C-alpha positions in Angstrom: 17.9 -33.7 33.5 18.1 -35.2 30.3 15.0 -33.2 29.1 17.0 -30.1 30.5 19.9 -30.6 28.9 17.8 -31.2 25.4 15.7 -27.7 26.1 19.3 -26.0 26.6 20.7 -27.6 23.8 17.6 -26.2 21.5 17.8 -22.7 22.7 18.3 -20.5 19.4 21.8 -19.2 19.2 22.5 -15.7 17.8 22.9 -17.4 14.0 19.0 -18.2 14.3 18.2 -14.7 14.7 20.7 -13.7 12.0 18.6 -16.2 9.8 15.6 -14.2 10.3 17.1 -10.6 10.4 15.1 -9.3 7.6 12.0 -9.9 9.3 13.5 -8.5 12.5 14.7 -5.3 10.5 11.2 -5.0 9.2 9.4 -5.2 12.1 11.4 -3.2 14.3 11.2 -0.1 11.7 7.5 -0.9 11.4 7.1 -0.6 15.2 9.5 2.3 14.9 7.1 4.3 12.5 3.9 3.4 14.9 5.8 5.1 17.9 7.0 8.2 16.2 3.6 8.8 14.4 2.2 11.0 16.7 5.2 12.8 17.5 5.9 14.5 14.3 4.5 17.9 13.2 1.8 17.8 10.7 3.8 19.5 8.3 6.9 17.1 7.5 4.6 14.1 8.8 4.7 12.3 5.7 8.2 13.0 4.6 9.6 12.2 7.7 7.5 8.7 8.0 8.2 7.8 4.4 12.0 8.3 4.5 12.2 6.2 7.7 10.2 3.3 5.9 12.2 3.5 2.9 15.4 3.8 5.4 13.9 0.2 6.9 13.3 -1.4 4.1 16.7 -0.7 2.3 18.2 -2.1 5.6 16.0 -5.3 5.5 17.2 -5.8 1.9 20.8 -5.2 2.7 20.3 -8.0 5.5 19.2 -10.5 3.5 22.9 -10.5 1.7 24.3 -11.0 5.4 21.6 -13.5 6.4 22.6 -15.2 3.3 26.2 -16.0 4.4 24.6 -17.9 7.0 22.7 -20.6 5.5 21.1 -23.3 7.4 18.0 -24.0 9.8 16.8 -22.2 12.6 14.3 -22.2 15.3 14.0 -26.0 15.8 14.2 -26.4 12.4 11.2 -24.5 11.2 13.0 -21.8 9.2 15.3 -22.5 6.5 17.7 -20.1 4.7 18.8 -21.2 0.9 19.1 -19.7 -2.4 15.5 -20.4 -2.9 14.5 -18.2 0.0 17.0 -15.7 -0.7 15.9 -15.1 -3.8 12.2 -14.4 -3.0 13.1 -12.4 0.2 15.2 -9.9 -2.8 12.2 -9.8 -4.8 10.0 -9.2 -2.3 11.9 -6.2 -0.5 12.6 -4.8 -4.0 8.8 -4.4 -4.3 8.6 -2.9 -1.0 11.1 -0.2 -1.6 9.5 0.7 -5.1 5.9 0.9 -3.5 7.3 3.3 -1.0 9.1 5.5 -3.4 5.8 5.4 -5.6 4.0 6.3 -2.2 5.8 9.7 -1.4 3.5 11.6 -3.9 0.5 9.8 -3.4 0.2 10.1 0.4 0.3 13.9 -0.5 -2.5 14.0 -3.4 -4.7 12.0 -1.5 -4.4 13.6 1.9 -3.8 10.1 3.7 -2.2 10.0 7.1 1.1 8.1 6.7 1.9 6.6 10.0 -0.2 3.4 9.8 0.2 3.5 6.1 4.1 2.9 6.0 3.9 0.6 9.1 1.5 -1.5 7.8 3.7 -2.5 4.7 6.8 -2.8 6.6 4.8 -5.2 9.2 3.2 -7.2 6.2 6.2 -7.4 4.2 7.6 -9.0 7.3 5.2 -11.9 7.2 6.0 -12.2 3.7 9.8 -12.6 4.2 8.9 -15.6 6.6 6.8 -17.3 4.9 9.7 -17.7 2.0 11.6 -19.3 4.5 9.6 -21.1 6.6 9.2 -25.1 6.2 6.8 -25.6 8.9 3.2 -25.5 8.0 1.6 -23.7 11.5 4.7 -20.9 10.8 3.6 -20.6 7.7 -0.1 -19.9 8.9 1.0 -17.3 11.1 3.2 -15.3 8.5 0.4 -15.9 5.8 -1.7 -13.9 8.6 0.6 -11.4 9.8 1.0 -10.3 5.6 -2.9 -10.6 4.8 -4.0 -9.0 8.1 -1.7 -5.4 6.7 -3.2 -6.1 3.3 -6.8 -6.1 4.5 -6.3 -2.6 6.1 -4.2 -1.3 3.3 -7.2 -2.1 0.9 -9.4 0.2 2.6 -6.8 3.0 3.2 -9.0 5.6 1.4 -11.3 5.8 4.1 -13.8 8.4 2.3 -14.0 6.4 -0.7 -17.0 4.0 -0.7 -15.1 1.6 -3.0 -12.2 1.5 -1.1 -14.0 0.4 2.2 -16.2 -2.0 0.0 -12.5 -3.5 -1.2 -11.6 -3.8 2.4 -14.4 -5.9 3.9 -15.1 -8.0 0.9 -11.0 -8.8 1.0 -11.4 -9.5 4.5 -14.3 -11.5 4.5 -13.3 -13.9 1.9 -9.8 -14.0 2.9 -11.1 -15.2 6.6 -13.0 -18.5 4.4 -9.7 -18.9 2.4 -7.5 -18.8 5.9 -10.1 -21.6 7.5 -9.5 -23.8 4.4 -5.8 -23.8 4.7 -5.9 -23.9 8.5 -7.9 -26.8 8.3 -5.8 -28.4 5.6 -2.8 -28.2 8.0 -5.0 -29.8 10.9 -5.4 -32.7 8.6 -2.1 -33.1 7.4 -0.9 -33.5 10.9 -3.5 -35.9 11.8 -2.4 -37.8 8.2 1.4 -37.8 8.8 2.0 -36.7 12.6 3.7 -33.8 12.1 3.6 -29.8 10.3 7.1 -29.9 9.2 7.5 -30.2 5.7 10.9 -32.2 5.7 9.1 -34.6 7.9 5.9 -35.0 5.8 7.9 -35.8 2.9 9.5 -38.4 4.5 6.2 -39.8 5.8 4.7 -39.5 2.1 8.1 -41.3 0.7 7.9 -44.0 3.1 4.8 -46.1 1.1 1.1 -45.9 1.9 -0.4 -42.3 1.7 -3.5 -42.1 3.5 -6.4 -40.5 1.8 -6.8 -37.9 4.1 -3.6 -36.5 2.7 -5.3 -35.4 -0.3 -8.1 -33.8 1.5 -5.4 -32.0 3.2 -3.6 -31.0 0.2 -6.9 -29.7 -1.8 -7.7 -27.8 1.4 -4.2 -25.8 1.6 -4.5 -25.4 -2.5 -8.0 -23.7 -1.9 -6.2 -21.2 0.7 -3.2 -20.4 -0.9 -5.2 -20.3 -4.3 -7.3 -17.5 -3.0 -4.1 -15.3 -2.0 -3.0 -16.1 -5.8 -5.9 -14.7 -7.0 -6.3 -18.0 -9.0 -9.6 -19.2 -10.4 -11.8 -20.4 -9.5 -10.9 -18.4 -6.3 -10.5 -15.1 -8.0 -14.0 -13.5 -7.4 -12.6 -10.8 -5.2 -9.9 -9.4 -7.2 -11.4 -7.0 -9.4 -13.2 -5.3 -7.0 -10.4 -5.0 -4.4 -7.8 -4.2 -7.0 -9.9 -0.9 -7.9 -11.1 0.1 -4.6 -7.7 -0.1 -3.0 -5.2 2.8 -3.4 -3.4 2.5 -6.7 0.5 2.2 -4.9 -1.5 -0.6 -2.5 -2.8 -2.5 -5.9 0.8 -2.6 -7.2 2.2 -3.9 -3.7 -1.0 -6.5 -3.3 -0.3 -8.0 -6.8 3.4 -8.8 -6.7 4.7 -9.3 -3.0 2.2 -11.4 -1.6 1.8 -13.4 -4.6 5.5 -14.1 -4.7 5.5 -15.0 -1.2 2.7 -17.5 -1.6 4.0 -19.1 -4.8 7.1 -19.6 -2.5 5.0 -21.5 -0.2 3.3 -23.4 -2.9 6.6 -24.7 -4.5 7.7 -26.0 -0.8 4.1 -27.8 -0.5 4.3 -29.2 -3.8 7.9 -30.2 -4.7 9.8 -30.3 -1.6 7.0 -32.0 0.6 5.9 -33.9 -2.6 2.5 -33.4 -2.0 0.3 -35.9 -3.7 -3.0 -35.2 -6.1 -2.1 -32.0 -7.0 -1.9 -32.4 -10.9 -4.9 -31.9 -11.9 -5.6 -29.6 -8.9 -3.2 -27.3 -10.6 -4.0 -28.0 -14.3 -7.7 -26.8 -13.9 -6.7 -23.8 -11.9 -4.1 -22.9 -14.6 -6.6 -23.3 -17.4 -9.8 -21.7 -15.6 -7.3 -18.6 -14.5 -5.8 -18.0 -17.9 -9.2 -18.4 -19.7 -11.4 -16.2 -17.3 -8.4 -13.8 -16.5 -8.0 -12.8 -20.1 -11.8 -12.5 -21.3 -12.8 -10.8 -18.2 -10.0 -8.2 -19.0 -11.1 -7.9 -22.5 -14.5 -5.9 -21.7 -12.8 -3.5 -18.8 -13.2 0.6 -19.3 -10.9 1.0 -16.1 -7.5 0.3 -16.3 -7.1 -0.7 -12.4 -9.7 -3.4 -13.5 -8.1 -4.7 -16.5 -4.6 -5.4 -14.6 -6.7 -7.0 -11.8 -8.0 -9.5 -14.4 -4.6 -9.9 -15.8 -3.4 -10.7 -12.7 -5.5 -13.7 -12.5 -4.4 -14.6 -16.2 -0.5 -14.4 -15.1 -1.3 -16.3 -12.2 -2.7 -19.2 -14.4 0.4 -18.9 -16.8 2.3 -19.5 -13.5 0.3 -22.5 -12.2 1.6 -24.2 -15.9 4.9 -24.6 -14.7 3.5 -26.1 -11.2 2.1 -29.1 -13.5 5.6 -29.6 -15.1 8.8 -31.3 -14.0 10.4 -29.8 -10.8 13.8 -28.2 -11.8 12.2 -26.6 -14.9 8.9 -25.7 -13.2 10.6 -24.1 -10.0 13.1 -22.0 -12.0 10.4 -20.6 -14.3 7.8 -19.8 -11.5 11.1 -17.9 -9.8 11.9 -16.0 -12.8 8.1 -15.2 -13.8 7.8 -13.7 -10.1 11.0 -11.4 -10.6 9.7 -10.3 -14.2 5.9 -9.9 -13.6 7.2 -7.8 -10.1 9.1 -5.4 -12.5 6.3 -4.6 -14.9 3.4 -4.4 -12.8 4.7 -2.4 -10.5 6.2 0.2 -12.7 2.7 0.1 -14.4 1.2 0.7 -11.3 3.1 3.7 -10.7 1.9 5.8 -13.4 -1.5 5.0 -12.9 -1.4 6.0 -9.1 0.5 9.3 -10.3 -2.1 9.9 -13.4 -5.0 9.1 -11.3 -5.1 12.3 -9.2 -7.2 13.0 -6.3 -9.5 10.7 -5.4 -8.2 8.2 -8.6 -10.6 9.8 -10.7 -9.0 9.4 -13.7 -8.1 5.9 -14.2 -10.2 4.7 -17.0 -8.6 3.7 -20.1 -9.8 6.5 -22.2 -8.2 9.0 -19.9 -5.3 7.8 -21.3 -6.2 9.2 -24.7 -3.2 11.0 -26.1 -1.0 10.7 -23.6 2.0 10.3 -25.5 1.6 13.9 -26.9 1.0 15.2 -23.1 4.0 12.9 -21.5 5.7 11.3 -23.6 8.3 9.8 -21.2 5.4 8.2 -19.0 3.5 6.9 -22.3 6.8 5.2 -23.5 7.4 3.7 -19.9 3.8 2.1 -19.6 4.4 1.0 -23.5 7.6 -1.3 -22.5 5.3 -2.3 -19.3 2.4 -3.2 -21.2 4.4 -5.1 -24.0 6.3 -7.2 -21.4 2.8 -8.2 -20.0 2.2 -9.6 -23.7 5.5 -11.0 -23.7 6.8 -9.2 -26.7 10.7 -10.3 -27.1 13.5 -8.0 -25.5 11.4 -8.0 -22.4 11.4 -9.9 -19.1 7.7 -11.0 -20.0 8.9 -13.0 -23.1 11.2 -15.0 -21.4 9.0 -15.4 -18.6 6.3 -17.1 -20.8 8.8 -18.9 -22.8 10.4 -20.7 -20.0 7.0 -21.5 -18.2 5.7 -23.0 -21.6 9.3 -24.6 -22.3 8.7 -26.4 -19.1 5.2 -27.5 -19.8 6.3 -29.1 -23.2 9.2 -30.7 -21.5 6.6 -32.4 -19.2 4.6 -33.4 -22.6 2.1 -31.0 -21.3 1.1 -30.3 -25.4 -2.5 -29.3 -24.6 -2.0 -27.0 -21.2 0.9 -25.3 -23.4 -1.5 -24.4 -26.4 -4.1 -23.2 -23.9 -1.5 -21.1 -22.4 -0.5 -19.8 -25.8 -3.9 -18.8 -27.1 -4.5 -17.1 -23.9 -1.5 -15.1 -24.4 -2.7 -14.2 -28.0 -6.0 -13.1 -26.4 -4.3 -10.9 -23.8 -2.5 -8.9 -26.2 -5.5 -7.4 -27.7 -6.6 -5.5 -24.1 -3.0 -4.7 -23.7 -2.4 -3.0 -27.1 -5.8 -1.3 -26.6 -4.1 0.8 -24.1 -1.4 1.8 -26.4 -3.5 2.7 -29.1 -5.3 5.0 -26.7 -2.2 6.6 -26.0 -0.5 6.9 -29.2 -3.5 7.0 -31.8 -6.0 9.1 -29.9 -6.3 12.9 -29.5 -5.3 13.8 -25.9 -7.8 14.6 -23.3 -7.8 17.9 -21.8 -9.8 17.3 -18.8 -7.3 15.3 -17.5 -4.1 16.9 -15.8 -0.9 15.8 -16.2 1.4 16.9 -13.7 5.3 16.7 -13.5 7.1 13.5 -12.5 8.3 13.6 -8.6 11.6 12.3 -8.3 10.4 8.9 -6.5 7.9 8.1 -9.3 10.7 8.6 -11.9 13.3 6.6 -9.9 10.3 3.6 -9.5 9.8 3.9 -13.3 13.3 3.6 -14.6 14.5 0.8 -12.0 11.4 -1.0 -13.2 12.0 -0.4 -17.0 15.6 -1.3 -16.6 14.8 -4.6 -14.7 12.3 -5.4 -17.6 14.6 -4.9 -20.4 17.7 -6.7 -18.3 15.4 -10.1 -17.8 14.4 -9.4 -21.4 18.0 -9.2 -23.1 20.4 -10.8 -20.3 17.9 -13.5 -18.6 21.0 -16.1 -18.3 22.3 -14.9 -15.0 18.5 -15.1 -13.1 18.0 -18.2 -14.6 21.1 -19.7 -13.7 20.6 -18.5 -9.8 17.0 -19.9 -10.4 17.9 -23.3 -11.8 20.5 -23.4 -8.8 17.8 -22.5 -6.3 15.5 -25.2 -8.0 18.0 -28.2 -7.4 18.8 -27.1 -3.7 15.0 -27.3 -3.2 14.6 -30.7 -4.6 17.7 -32.0 -2.9 16.5 -30.7 0.5 14.3 -33.6 1.5 16.8 -36.2 0.7 19.0 -34.7 3.6 18.5 -34.8 7.2 19.0 -31.5 9.0 22.4 -32.4 10.4 23.6 -33.0 7.0 22.6 -30.1 5.3 24.8 -27.6 3.4 24.0 -25.2 1.1 26.1 -23.3 -1.0 24.7 -19.6 -1.6 27.0 -17.8 -4.3 25.9 -14.4 -5.5 28.2 -14.8 -8.6 25.3 -15.4 -10.5 27.5 -16.1 -13.6 29.5 -18.9 -12.0 26.4 -20.2 -9.7 27.0 -23.8 -9.3 24.2 -26.6 -7.5 25.9 -27.3 -4.2 27.0 -30.7 -3.7 
């Protein structure tokens, strides 16, 4: 009788479903697109499904703010809604909205069937949102797989292009190995601590003796997550997959899954107090920055160049993981938002200029773009300058906060290596700007007028990039609040947890 009473008490209430509301909205709209796909006339097929996906993503974005009004735990303490998860869900869903807007024209130009495409984006995003709020390792694994399976298929969506098929197959095979590493690490962590709950693991590790099995488990989980981040030495798939995937998908893959994975890694390292991570992160950060920037120097394809660039930026973000918790967490969160804005904007231009079959993705194809399409050249220049880290852009403060966090933790050597790598990276970004402004136009590359969707994406991402560069204080205050809340979580029992979610960022204060 007592067991039955306990089960009744733990049946999820309505508030539990509110705390996963964005996931539910994305799942419903993703399945709706799959259902109506075969019922729509071919002539309006792409537009109807695209608009449905856009409505679904906007509804999911709005539901985050509804969800944030009911912070706390849900579903037997497997999900937590707090300022940390809210921030990452807003970033992920904003990327989804921008990707869908970019894809409107792309679907027609490439003659791609839109139903599965939009459905997979929404369903994959549902897994990413769940990753940001899950605090139980098995649930994180399930959410990670939902996200990964969708991106495996999206990477090969240009079925007639052998590069796209190769990208999908390579991503799937290597991703499966990485998933196995992560899952085996979860199993070993359970064997060492008796739990897969991050909160209970933290309590177990703080209690005193740390079994050697924990170190092996942390290393294996880091391998699995490092693959998703495209961090060296787990980065070998990145250039081929980014080059073969459709350009909007590449922009999506390089930002949204990374943001979700960084959210998981922040919880594992800082909330669960995973031991033995310092040198793992230090080595991965140095390798990622160095190999990413050196690899980008020799590229002639702008997609491959940005693929190596994403490896380097993963390295910059990993620098913050080796730093003190509060400064490290907040700088990673700020960097994730800044990188999403500038990278999605850059790939929106690449998807528009690529043409049918993405024939025009060479850096030389951008010769004289400033004369043929001055608006696009100016937008791409802003994004590239932000990727360098030029002042007045989001990229400048993103790197500034990361390196400041490292210096505050006396990581002088790691900071110096990061600054040197940032200087190396400036060369290949500036090379594209020189080609656009200093070379004669390439008459063989057509430049079509910008459609409304792509124009909206460019304006939003450009304004976000400049806002984060000129007025970073509000977002930084919110990320610092989230960092303090995350650090305090393990000191509170589930019944005592009270988290203040305040969307007035200028007055954000830590909850007590």
